[in-house]
C-alpha positions as CSV (number, residue, x, y, z in Angstrom):
1,M,132.7,66.1,122.1
2,I,129.2,66.8,120.8
3,K,128.0,67.8,124.3
4,K,130.9,70.2,124.7
5,Y,130.2,71.8,121.3
6,A,126.5,72.2,122.2
7,L,127.5,73.8,125.5
8,N,129.8,76.3,123.8
9,I,127.0,77.2,121.4
10,V,124.6,77.9,124.4
11,L,127.3,80.0,126.1
12,I,127.9,82.0,123.0
13,L,124.1,82.6,122.6
14,L,123.9,83.7,126.3
15,I,126.8,86.0,126.0
16,T,125.2,87.5,122.8
17,I,121.9,88.0,124.5
18,I,123.4,89.5,127.7
19,G,125.6,91.8,125.6
20,A,122.6,93.0,123.6
21,C,120.6,93.6,126.8
22,S,123.4,95.4,128.6
23,S,124.1,97.6,125.5
24,G,120.4,98.6,125.2
25,K,120.0,97.1,121.8
26,K,116.8,95.1,122.7
27,L,115.2,98.3,124.1
28,L,116.0,100.1,120.9
29,E,114.4,97.4,118.9
30,Q,111.3,97.6,121.1
31,G,111.0,101.4,120.6
32,D,111.9,102.3,124.2
33,Y,114.4,104.9,123.0
34,D,114.9,106.8,126.3
35,R,115.7,103.6,128.3
36,A,117.9,102.4,125.5
37,V,120.0,105.6,125.8
38,Y,120.3,105.3,129.5
39,T,121.3,101.6,129.3
40,A,123.9,102.3,126.6
41,V,125.3,105.2,128.7
42,D,125.7,103.0,131.7
43,R,127.4,100.4,129.6
44,L,129.8,102.9,128.1
45,K,130.8,104.2,131.5
46,S,132.0,100.8,132.5
47,S,133.2,99.7,129.0
48,P,134.1,102.9,126.9
49,S,135.1,100.9,123.8
50,N,132.0,98.7,123.6
51,R,131.0,98.9,120.0
52,K,127.4,97.7,120.4
53,A,126.7,100.2,123.1
54,R,128.1,103.0,120.9
55,Q,125.9,102.0,118.0
56,T,122.9,101.7,120.2
57,L,123.5,105.1,121.8
58,D,123.9,106.8,118.4
59,A,120.6,105.4,117.1
60,A,118.5,105.5,120.3
61,F,119.5,109.1,121.1
62,S,118.5,110.3,117.6
63,Y,115.2,108.5,117.7
64,A,114.5,109.7,121.2
65,V,115.1,113.4,120.3
66,Q,112.9,113.1,117.2
67,R,110.1,111.5,119.1
68,H,110.1,114.1,121.9
69,L,110.2,117.1,119.5
70,K,107.3,115.6,117.5
71,R,105.3,115.2,120.7
72,I,106.0,118.8,121.6
73,D,104.8,120.1,118.2
74,E,101.6,118.0,118.4
75,A,100.9,119.1,121.9
76,K,101.3,122.8,121.0
77,L,98.8,122.4,118.2
78,S,96.2,120.5,120.3
79,T,93.3,121.9,122.3
80,T,93.7,119.4,125.1
81,P,93.4,121.0,128.6
82,F,96.7,121.6,130.3
83,K,98.6,120.6,127.2
84,W,101.7,122.6,128.3
85,E,102.4,120.1,131.1
86,S,102.9,117.5,128.4
87,V,105.3,120.0,126.7
88,V,107.1,120.4,130.0
89,S,107.5,116.7,130.4
90,D,109.0,116.2,126.9
91,Y,111.4,119.2,127.2
92,S,112.5,117.8,130.6
93,A,113.1,114.4,129.0
94,L,115.2,116.0,126.3
95,N,117.4,117.8,128.8
96,N,117.8,114.7,130.9
97,L,119.0,112.7,127.9
98,A,121.5,115.5,127.1
99,N,122.8,115.5,130.6
100,A,123.3,111.7,130.6
101,V,125.4,111.9,127.5
102,E,127.4,114.9,128.8
103,N,128.3,113.1,132.0
104,C,129.9,110.2,130.0
105,P,133.2,110.9,128.2
106,A,132.8,107.9,125.8
107,C,129.2,109.0,125.0
108,L,130.4,112.5,124.1
109,E,132.8,111.0,121.6
110,Q,129.9,109.3,120.0
111,I,127.5,112.3,120.2
112,P,129.6,115.5,120.6
113,N,126.8,118.0,119.8
114,T,123.9,117.7,122.3
115,R,121.3,120.3,122.6
116,K,119.5,121.5,125.7
117,F,116.1,123.2,125.7
118,I,116.5,125.4,128.9
119,R,114.7,128.5,127.6
120,E,112.0,126.5,126.0
121,L,111.4,124.5,129.2
122,D,111.1,127.7,131.2
123,D,108.6,129.1,128.8
124,A,106.6,125.9,128.8
125,K,106.5,125.9,132.6
126,F,105.3,129.5,132.6
127,N,102.5,128.6,130.1
128,A,101.6,125.5,132.1
129,A,101.4,127.5,135.3
130,E,99.2,130.1,133.6
131,E,96.8,127.3,132.5
132,R,96.4,126.0,136.0
133,Y,96.2,129.5,137.5
134,N,93.3,130.5,135.2
135,A,91.5,127.3,135.9
136,G,91.8,127.8,139.6
137,K,90.5,131.3,139.5
138,K,87.4,130.3,137.6
139,L,86.6,127.5,140.1
140,L,87.3,129.8,143.1
141,A,84.8,132.3,141.8
142,Q,82.1,129.7,141.9
143,G,82.0,130.1,145.7
144,T,81.4,126.5,146.8
145,R,83.6,124.4,149.1
146,E,84.0,121.7,146.5
147,S,85.1,124.1,143.7
148,A,87.5,125.8,146.1
149,R,89.0,122.3,146.9
150,T,89.7,121.7,143.2
151,A,90.9,125.3,142.7
152,Y,93.5,124.7,145.5
153,D,94.9,121.7,143.5
154,H,95.2,123.9,140.4
155,F,97.0,126.7,142.3
156,D,99.3,124.2,144.0
157,R,100.2,122.7,140.7
158,A,100.9,126.2,139.2
159,N,103.2,126.9,142.1
160,Q,105.1,123.7,141.5
161,L,105.5,124.4,137.8
162,F,106.5,128.1,138.2
163,P,107.1,129.2,141.8
164,E,105.9,132.7,142.7
165,Y,103.7,132.9,139.6
166,K,101.7,136.1,140.0
167,D,99.8,136.0,143.3
168,V,99.4,132.2,143.4
169,R,100.5,131.9,147.0
170,K,97.8,134.3,148.1
171,L,95.2,132.4,146.1
172,L,96.4,129.1,147.6
173,D,95.6,130.5,151.1
174,E,92.2,131.8,149.9
175,A,91.3,128.5,148.3
176,Y,92.3,126.6,151.4
177,L,90.2,128.8,153.7
178,A,87.2,128.4,151.3
179,A,87.7,124.7,150.9
180,V,88.4,123.7,154.5
181,L,85.7,122.2,156.7
182,K,85.7,124.0,160.0
183,V,85.0,121.9,163.0
184,I,84.6,123.2,166.6
185,V,85.7,120.5,169.1
186,E,84.2,120.8,172.5
187,P,86.4,119.8,175.5
188,V,85.8,116.2,176.7
189,Q,83.2,116.1,179.4
190,V,83.6,113.7,182.4
191,N,80.4,113.5,184.4
192,S,81.1,111.9,187.7
193,R,79.6,112.4,191.2
194,L,82.1,110.0,192.9
195,Y,85.4,111.0,191.3
196,Q,87.0,114.3,190.5
197,L,88.9,112.8,187.5
198,S,91.0,114.7,185.1
199,N,90.7,114.1,181.4
200,E,94.0,115.9,180.7
201,F,95.7,112.8,179.2
202,F,92.8,111.8,177.0
203,Q,92.2,115.4,175.8
204,G,95.9,115.9,175.1
205,K,96.0,112.8,172.9
206,I,93.0,113.9,171.0
207,T,94.4,117.4,170.4
208,E,97.7,115.9,169.3
209,F,95.9,113.6,166.8
210,M,93.8,116.4,165.4
211,A,96.8,118.6,164.8
212,A,98.5,115.8,162.8
213,Y,95.3,115.1,160.9
214,E,94.9,118.7,159.8
215,E,98.3,118.7,158.1
216,R,97.1,116.1,155.6
217,S,93.5,117.2,155.0
218,F,91.1,120.0,154.3
219,I,89.7,119.7,157.9
220,K,90.5,122.3,160.5
221,F,89.7,121.8,164.2
222,Y,89.0,124.7,166.5
223,S,88.5,125.0,170.2
224,P,85.3,127.0,171.3
225,E,87.6,129.8,172.5
226,E,89.4,130.0,169.2
227,A,86.1,130.0,167.3
228,K,84.7,132.7,169.4
229,K,87.7,134.9,169.1
230,M,87.8,134.5,165.3
231,K,84.0,134.9,165.0
232,L,84.2,131.7,163.1
233,K,81.4,130.5,160.8
234,A,81.8,126.8,161.5
235,D,80.4,123.8,159.7
236,H,80.4,121.1,162.4
237,L,80.3,120.8,166.2
238,L,82.1,117.7,167.6
239,S,81.3,116.8,171.2
240,L,82.7,114.0,173.4
241,S,81.5,113.0,176.8
242,F,81.9,110.1,179.2
243,D,78.3,109.7,180.1
244,D,78.7,106.3,181.7
245,F,81.7,104.8,183.5
246,V,82.9,102.8,186.5
247,V,86.3,103.1,188.0
248,G,87.7,100.6,190.4
249,Q,85.0,97.9,190.6
250,T,86.8,95.3,192.8
251,Y,86.4,91.5,192.8
252,V,88.4,89.1,195.1
253,K,88.4,85.4,194.4
254,E,89.8,82.9,197.0
255,R,90.8,79.4,196.0
256,I,91.9,76.6,198.5
257,Q,93.6,73.6,197.1
258,D,95.2,70.6,198.8
259,V,98.4,69.5,197.0
260,K,100.8,66.6,197.5
261,R,104.0,65.2,196.0
262,D,105.1,61.6,196.2
263,S,108.6,60.1,196.3
264,V,110.0,63.0,198.3
265,K,113.1,62.3,200.4
266,L,112.0,62.6,204.1
267,G,115.2,61.5,205.8
268,E,117.6,58.6,206.3
269,T,117.6,55.3,208.2
270,T,120.3,54.5,210.8
271,Q,122.1,52.7,208.0
272,K,122.2,56.0,206.0
273,R,119.6,54.8,203.5
274,P,117.2,57.5,202.1
275,V,113.6,57.3,203.2
276,Y,111.0,58.5,200.6
277,G,107.3,59.4,201.3
278,T,104.5,61.8,200.4
279,V,104.4,65.5,201.5
280,K,101.2,67.6,201.7
281,A,100.3,71.2,201.9
282,R,97.2,73.4,201.7
283,V,97.5,76.3,199.2
284,T,95.3,79.4,199.4
285,T,95.4,81.6,196.4
286,F,93.8,85.1,196.2
287,E,93.1,86.9,192.9
288,K,92.0,90.5,192.9
289,T,90.7,92.1,189.8
290,I,89.8,95.8,189.5
291,S,87.6,96.5,186.5
292,S,87.3,100.0,185.0
293,S,85.1,100.7,182.0
294,G,83.3,103.6,180.4
295,L,81.3,104.7,177.4
296,L,82.2,107.7,175.3
297,D,79.4,109.5,173.5
298,F,80.8,110.7,170.1
299,R,78.5,113.2,168.3
300,I,78.9,115.4,165.3
301,R,76.2,118.1,164.6
302,D,75.6,120.5,161.8
303,F,76.7,123.8,163.4
304,N,74.0,125.8,161.5
305,N,70.9,123.8,162.3
306,G,72.0,121.5,165.1
307,R,71.1,118.3,163.3
308,I,73.0,115.2,164.4
309,I,75.1,114.0,161.4
310,S,76.9,111.1,163.2
311,Q,76.7,109.6,166.7
312,E,78.3,106.5,168.2
313,K,78.9,105.0,171.7
314,M,82.5,103.8,172.2
315,P,83.2,101.4,175.0
316,G,86.5,100.9,176.8
317,T,87.5,98.5,179.5
318,F,90.7,97.9,181.6
319,I,91.2,95.1,184.1
320,W,94.0,95.4,186.7
321,R,94.9,92.0,188.2
322,D,96.9,90.9,191.2
323,V,97.6,87.3,192.5
324,W,99.2,86.3,195.8
325,G,98.9,83.3,198.2
326,T,99.8,81.5,201.4
327,F,100.2,77.8,202.3
328,N,100.2,75.5,205.3
329,G,102.2,72.3,205.3
330,D,105.3,71.2,203.6
331,E,106.7,73.6,201.0
332,R,108.1,70.7,199.0
333,A,104.6,69.8,198.0
334,L,104.2,73.0,196.0
335,S,104.9,73.4,192.3
336,D,107.3,76.2,191.1
337,E,104.4,78.4,190.1
338,E,102.6,77.9,193.5
339,R,105.8,78.6,195.3
340,R,106.2,81.9,193.3
341,I,102.6,83.0,194.1
342,C,103.0,82.2,197.8
343,R,106.1,84.4,198.0
344,R,104.2,87.4,196.7
345,R,102.2,89.8,198.9
346,E,99.2,91.8,198.0
347,I,100.1,95.1,196.3
348,M,98.2,98.4,196.2
349,P,96.1,99.0,193.1
350,P,96.7,102.0,190.9
351,P,94.8,105.2,191.9
352,P,91.5,105.9,190.2
353,Q,93.1,108.5,187.9
354,D,95.4,105.9,186.4
355,L,92.6,103.4,186.0
356,F,90.6,106.1,184.2
357,I,93.4,106.7,181.8
358,E,93.9,103.0,181.1
359,F,90.3,102.3,180.0
360,T,90.3,105.4,177.8
361,K,93.2,104.0,175.7
362,P,91.0,101.6,173.7
363,I,88.4,104.3,173.3
364,Y,91.0,106.6,171.9
365,S,91.8,104.0,169.2
366,Q,88.1,103.8,168.2
367,L,87.7,107.5,168.2
368,T,90.6,108.3,165.9
369,T,89.5,105.5,163.5
370,K,86.0,107.1,163.5
371,I,87.3,110.6,162.8
372,R,89.4,109.4,159.9
373,S,86.7,107.4,158.3
374,F,84.1,110.2,158.7
375,Y,86.2,113.1,157.5
376,N,88.1,111.3,154.7
377,R,85.0,111.9,152.6
378,Y,85.5,115.7,152.8
């Protein structure tokens, strides 16, 4: 009886705690007024007559509005840089609270007169955009790439706050061009006396990577033709060349092995009894490997003085392999794997162009990693 009573007390306490949490009362007591409002709203949507949720909503909404209005007044009086963005944040929070109440019939019964600060929010966004715009113009006027980079961020923020503010889009383009690091990328050189190999695949992959990289950075890559046509004043010259490579170095390895298997049924006696014995065979296995490898010279120079800023040798290797075999003797002596190999015939290796492409794939991985790590600092 005592155990049952104690269990009931625990259940009542749990229900009370859960009810307080679901109504937002605990958040209200902790001073988290906005979350208390949203929690109470959610509770009243599912349980419109919930008394605790109504009481929580009434108090939390009042406290939340008072707090945001006080922050707005304090921010307007302060001299903190970009103070209007704080004002924008608080006006947005006030409007979101009002929207939450208006979208809940039971909440409107509790708080019938909500107020939205639409005009005030628009004015705050305008003032915030103006702050960013003016800061960007001052930095852009300094004429350095670093200051232009920061100016771009200010113009971008101004455009987010108040789209089409003055000529901010034009200044965004100006700041980007002033901030971007301009890199001329020479075509990949393949120096070979033995093969007329095309670097089209490798060059195409690099071009594709650089186009994607440009979208997320302040680095712009140009071909020599583009740079010449634009009379570009570049910052870096990036050159790539395969100055050492071998395609199709062939090795053939032959292995002869005598194999046997015991307890193999050889036949039957005249009395129809099975006869078991040992079977033997000689297996000849051939393994052909064709090794292709190369070394890519990666080099970045300062375009103005020709000084080498970064240089690295990037190796790549690809090994093509083929295995086949023959046997003499009793096939029953062979394992399943030996039988499979002996049924295969030598196949033709890929052409040199395909082998060239294969060994450039690991080099491509090294190259893209290097470009990212080097230019992420800019």
